[in-house]
N, C-alpha and C positions, 0 to 999 in steps of 0.2 A: 402494317399500314393498309388501310382499306382503299382500293382504287375506285372511289365512288364515281368519278367522271373519267376514269381510264376507259370505261365503256362509253364510246363517244356517240352512240346512236342517237340519243335524244337531241343534242344540239345540231348535229349534222342532218339528221332526218328532218327536223323542223325547218332547218335552213333550206333544204331541198323543196319543202312544201311552200315556203315563203317565196322563193325564186320562181317556182312554177305558178304560184298565184298571181304574181305580177305579170308573167308572160302569157298566161293562159286564161285567166278569169275575166269575164266581162265586167264592166264597171258596176260597182255595187249599187248604183242608183237605178239599175234596171234588172229585170229578171234574166236568167241565163238564156242566151240566144239558142233557139232550137230546142229548148226543154220546156215542157209544160208542167207546171206544178201539179202534184198529186191532189185531186179534189177532196181528199179525205179530211178528217177533222183538223183544225189548226194545230201547228206544231207547238211544242212547249217553248217557253222563254227561259233561257239560261239564267241562273241566279248564283250568287255566292262569290263571284270574282270581284276584287276591289275596284271601286269606281274612282274617278279622278278626285284628288285631294286626300286619298288615304295612302298609307304606306304600301309599297309594292309587294311585300312578303311578310308573313308573320315571323316575329323574332321571339323565341322562347325567353322566359324571364332571366335565365342565367346569362344569355347573350346580352340582354339589355343592361344587366348590372355590371358588365365588364368595363373596366376603366377605358378601354379603347373603343367601346361600342359607340356608334353614332346612328341617328335615325336614317333610314333609307330615304332617298330623294322622293319628293312628292310625286305620286303617279301623274299628276296634272302636267308635269314637265316632260312626260314621255309621249312622243308622237304616236307610238303604238297604243298606249292606254287611251289617248284621245280618240283613236280610231275604234277601239273597243267600246268606249262610251257612246260614240256616234251610232255604232251598229246595234248596241243594246237598245238604244232609243228607237231605232228602226224596227227591230224585232218586237219590242213592246207595243209599238203602234200597229204592227201587222205581223203576227206570228207566221202567217202563210207566205211571207216574203222569202222565197227560197234562196235567192242570191245573198240576201242579208244574213240569213242563218249560216250559209256556207262561209261567207267572208268573216263573220264573227268567229266561227270555229278556227279559221286560219289565223285571224288576228290574235286570238287567245293563245294559240300555239307559239306565235312569235313572242308574245309577252312572257310565256313560260320560259322560253330560251333566254330572254333578257334577265329575268329575275330568278330563274331556277326555283320558282315557287310552285310546289306540286298542287296547291289548292286550285290552280287553274285547270287541272285535268277534268274534274266533273262537269263544269259548265261548258268546256270545249267539247266533251263527249255529247252533252245534250244538244248543243248547236249543230254539230256535225251529223248526229243521228236524225235530227229534224230535217236537215238538208237532204240527207239520204232518202228520207221518207218522201219529201217533196220533189226531189230530182233523182230518181233511181238510176238514171243513165248518165249522171255527171261523174266522169272519172276523177276530177279534182277533189270531189267530196271523199272518194275512196282513198286518194292520196293523203288527205288530211287525217282520215281515220287510221291509215297505216302508220303515219308519223306519230299519232297519239298512242297507238299500240306499242310502237317501239319505245317511246318515252316511258311507258308503264312496264316495260320489259316483258310484255306479252308477245314474245317473238313468233311463236307458232301462228297465232292469230294474225300478226302483222304480215306474215308471208302469204297467208290466204287472201287477205285484203289487197296486198300488193299485186298478186297474180290476177285478181279480179279486175283491178284497175288496168292492168296491162292488156287484158282481153278486150276491154272497152276501147282503149286508145294506146296501142303499143308504142307510139312515138313520143309520149310524154316522158322526158327524162326522170321526173320526180317519181313516177310510178316504178320505173326500173330501179331507182335509187332505194326505194322502200324494200324492194325485193333483195337487192344486194345486202343491205343492212340486216335484213331478217335471215338470209342465208348464212351470213357470218355468225349471227348470234344464236343460231341453232346448230352450228358446227359443221355446216355443209360447205367447207372451205374451197374445195376444188371448183364447184359451181360459182361460188361467190367471187373468187379471184378472177375467174374468166369473165364474169359479168362486169366486174369493176373495171377491168382493162378496156372492155368494149364500150362501156358507158362513157368513160373519160375520153376515149378516142372519138366517139360519135358526138359528144356534147361537152367539150372541155370548158367547164365553168367552175365557179368557186366550190360548189357542193360536190360535183362529180370528181374533181381533182383531189379534194380532201378525202373522199372515199378511197380513191386509188392510193393515196398516201398511207391510209390506215391499213389497207390490204398489204402493202409492202412492209410496213412496220411489223405487222403480225408475223411475217416471214423472216424478220431479222435484217431486211434490206433498209437500213436506216438512212443511208445516203440517198437511195432512190425515193424513200418516203419524204425526205427533206426537199428534194427537187420538186416533187409533185405538190407539196404543201406550199412551197414558195410561189409556184405558178398559181395555186388557188388564191393565195393572199394578194397576188397582183391583179386578179380579176376584179372588175368593178362590182362593188357591193351595193345592196339596196339600202342598207342602214349602217351607220358607223359601228354598231355593236356586232353586226355580222362580220365585218372586216376585222374588227378587234379580236373576235373570238378565233378566227383562223390565223391571224397574226400571232396570237399567243401560242397556237399549236406549232407554228414555225419555231418559236422560242423553245418549246418543249423538245422538239427534235434537235435543235442546236445543242441543248444540254446533253442529249443522248449521244451526240456525235463529237463530243469533246470540244465544244466551242462556247464556254461560259461567257466570254466577253461579248460574242455575237448575240447570245441568248439575252443577256442583260439589255443590250441596245434594242433588241426586238420587243421585249416586254415594255420597255420605256416608250417605244413608238406606239404600241397598242394603248398604253395609258394616256398618251397624248390624244388619241382618237376618242377614248372613253375614259375620262378621269375616274379613278377608283375601280377600274375593271378588275373584278375579283380573280379570275383565272391568271391574269398577268401579275397581280400583287402576290398571289400564291406562288407563282413561278419564281419571283424574286426571293421569296422565302426559301424555296428549295435550293436556289443558288447560294443563299447565305448558309444553309445547312452544309452544303458541299464545301464551303470555306471554313467550316467550324465556328461560324459566328452565330451562336445560339440566341443572343440578344436581338440581333436584327431579324433572324428567322421568326422569333416569337412575335416581334412587332408586326411583321408582314402577315403572319397567319392570323393575328388578332384583327388586323385591318380587313383581311379578306373575309373572315367569318363574321365581322360586324356588318359588312356590306351585304353578304349573303351567307347565313349560317348553314351552309351546306355541310353534310357530315364529313366530307373529305377535308375541308379546311379546319373544322373543329377538331377532328382526330389528329391532323397534323400539328395543331397547336398543343393538344394534350400530349402527344409524343415528345414534342420539343420540351415542354415543361417537365415531363418525366425524366428525360435525359439530363436536364438542368438541375434535377434534384428536388423539384417542387411537386411532391407526390399528391398533395391535397389539390393543388391547382390542376394537375393532370386528371385527377378523379372527377373534378367538377366538369371538365371538358368532355370526358367520356360519358358522363351522365347526360350532358347536353346533346351529344351525338346520338345517344339512344332516343332522346325525345325527338330529334330531327328524323331519325330513321322511322320512328313510329308515325310521324307526320306523313312521310312518303307512303308508308304502308296504308295509312288511313285514306289516302287519296288514290288508291288502286295500283300503286307501284309494287311490283314483285321484287322483294329485297333479299331473298334467301341467300344469294351468292355473296352480296356485300356484307350482310349480317354475319354470315359464316366466318368470313375473314376477320371481322371485328371481334366476334366472340372468341376465335382462336387466339387472338393476340391480347385481348383485354377483358375476357369474360370466361365463359364456360366452354371448355373444349368439347365436352360431350354434346352440348347443344350445337356447337359449331359443326360437328360431324353430321348431326341430324339434318341441319340446314343445307350443308354441302351436298349430302346425298340427294336431297330433294331437288336442288338446283341442277345437279348432274343428270338426274333421271329425266328432267324436263328438257334440258339443253346441254348435251355432252360436249361442251366447248373446251378449248385449252384452258380458259380461265376457271371453268367449273372443275376441271381435273386438278388444277393447281390448288383451288380452295379445298377440295376433298383430300388431296395429299397433305396439305398443311395441317388440316384438322387431325388427320391420322398421326402425323408427326407429333403434334402437341400431346397426343394421348400415348406416345411411346410405341406406336405401331409402325415402325419405320420400314419394314420390308414391304408392307402394303403401300405405305406412303411413297416409296421409291417408284413403284409401278405407275402411280398417278402422276408423279413429277415428270417421269419420262414421257408420259402421254402429253403433259402440258407443254413440253418443249418440242413436240414433234414437228412443228412448223419451222423451227429454227429461231424462235424469238430470242431477242437480247434484252427483253424487259427485265430491269434490275430486280423487281420484286420476285418474278418467277425464278430468276437465277439465284437470288438469295435463298429462296425456299429450297431449291434443288441442292445448293451447297450445304445448307444446314442438315438436310436429310442424309446426304452423302457422308458428311462428317460423322453423324450419329451411327452410320453403318461401317465406319472405318475406311471409307473410300477416300483416302487422303488426297490423292492426285486430282480426282474429279472435283472434290469439295473445294480444293484450293483454286482450281480454274474457274468454277462457277461463282465463288464468293468474290474473287478478284474481278471477274467480269461485271458483277453487280456494282461494285464500288468504283470501278473505272468508268462504266457507262454513265452512272449518275450517283456520285457520292452523297447527294442530298435527296435520294429517293424517299427516305424515311429516317427520322431521327433515331427511333428505337431499332429499326431494321438495320441501319448502317452500323449502329453501335454493336448490335448482336453479331453482325457479319465480321466486324473487326475482332470482336472477342473470340469468335470461333477460329478465325484465321490464326490468331495468336496462340491458340491452344493446340493447333495441329502439330504432330511430330515432324521433325525434320525441317 
């Protein structure tokens, strides 16, 4: 299973930017207070993001032909899209309107988090770079650029931009949040965890508490992560989607802490906030997998991928079909996932890590190793170590794989995917006791983490001696 949104920097980073924009930005009808626009040539006008009346995200042809597929809601019904359209008109009328360029970039980031449509990245980049040119001393512009870098998985650059924003205005929580995310995603965990604790203590709000939760989850403190995420979800949100997203993360942690009933209630609450909320629908699919209900899981993943054909949802559907015996249906979904991954890459998102895991499970293991090595060289995180170890395992190089798997678990993570990988590698090396412990942990923590992964974990457990 490819944890496409297991890396939560994009939604949370953008959420931090949105919260800070509301608290810190001047009204979009006036230029930024105290900042004089750069008198150089007019800034460019962003182009290419959908305008009102169009669908919110491109749907590849395979998704459109799915029996469960339905058109995305018109962009005109989105308050964020209406704000994007308003600001696009402002910028078209006056490309030198610095505040409008900045606010357009921030609004596009919010729209990306609502739709998970990577085609929003290029126009957001254009708008924010224009704002940076016009307002070189505005820290909020840098915060927006930092969130965009995180969303594109350019984590080293995000850290630089976040540090620059903090030098300008150390008190803006969103600038610190960009730094926390970037530190986590480049593998500098000690600094990241310290900063996350301090940030949540100084500015306890939806985005900072969500970061604290993720820091705890990475260390295996699932109860502590759930406590922080519940506090985050109880914070007032700026938009129903923001609250729905964090509420869905509460459901995710309830699944991991052995409370499927509570998780179901939480996902349903999120769906009442935002009908059709894809992360919540997908969460219900994973609960169904844990119950062994493949038909309901398939229906949920079809609905989630029809709303937003994100690789995570499409792959989950393919794996469910594969376990159900529909090899051709699974193949079609994997092809669709490849198209979606290509779309992310085309819009500037670095996908080496996610693609490595996908290739290891559903493609070319040698290619997976190449991609995993590239990801690890750039950002030696626990997830990169896991991907590298898994690719080595798929190639039968289990002694090397074990070293990377041990590295992946060095923080104490209880992530079922990492534990499944560790257990499979240990079993291949004849380490029966350790294999049994890790495989059981994976299946106990979340029996619905992956249709194919859970099936393989059960098969390996059943084959272990004793």
